[in-house]
C-alpha positions in Angstrom: 61.9 -44.8 292.7 64.0 -43.4 289.9 67.7 -44.2 289.5 69.8 -42.3 292.0 71.6 -39.1 290.9 74.9 -41.0 291.6 74.0 -43.4 288.8 73.5 -40.4 286.5 77.0 -39.3 287.4 78.5 -42.8 287.1 77.1 -43.2 283.6 78.1 -39.7 282.6 81.7 -40.3 283.6 81.9 -44.0 282.7 85.1 -44.7 280.8 84.9 -46.5 277.4 84.7 -50.3 277.7 83.9 -50.3 281.4 80.6 -51.6 282.6 78.2 -50.5 285.3 76.3 -53.5 286.6 72.8 -53.3 288.2 71.0 -56.2 289.8 67.6 -57.0 288.4 65.7 -56.1 291.6 67.1 -52.5 291.3 66.2 -52.4 287.5 62.6 -53.1 288.4 62.6 -50.6 291.3 64.2 -47.9 289.3 62.6 -48.2 285.9 59.2 -49.9 286.3 58.2 -50.4 289.9 55.4 -52.9 290.4 55.6 -54.5 287.0 57.2 -57.7 288.1 60.6 -59.3 288.5 62.3 -62.6 288.0 62.9 -61.8 285.2 62.4 -58.0 285.1 59.5 -56.8 282.9 60.0 -55.8 279.3 58.9 -52.3 280.4 61.7 -52.1 283.0 64.3 -53.3 280.5 63.1 -50.9 277.8 63.1 -48.0 280.3 66.7 -49.0 281.4 67.8 -49.0 277.8 66.3 -45.6 277.2 67.9 -44.3 280.4 71.3 -45.5 279.2 70.9 -43.8 275.9 70.6 -40.4 277.7 74.2 -41.0 278.7 75.4 -42.5 275.4 75.5 -45.9 277.0 74.4 -49.3 275.6 72.4 -51.6 277.9 71.9 -55.3 278.0 70.2 -57.6 280.4 71.9 -60.9 281.3 69.2 -63.3 282.8 71.8 -65.9 283.8 73.5 -63.3 286.0 70.3 -61.5 287.0 71.8 -58.1 286.2 71.8 -55.4 283.6 74.9 -53.8 282.3 75.4 -50.2 281.0 78.6 -49.5 279.0 79.9 -47.0 276.5 80.4 -48.6 273.1 83.7 -48.1 271.3 83.4 -48.0 267.5 86.0 -49.8 265.4 87.2 -52.3 268.0 
């Protein structure tokens, strides 16, 4: 199942320096179903990063929190 259209809208309209947090089970479901979780597969994380770039967002996975974060980078801060 791909990321919902509401996520496209959220990332399009995401203010600078504000994050959108996605639990790791959804990362796997949205970006690489069936590839494994706990932690999410490298494929799922790579696809999530590519998805974020479509909306000019950075992406990082935090294993200790079991979630990925999308945000818009602010230069010169």
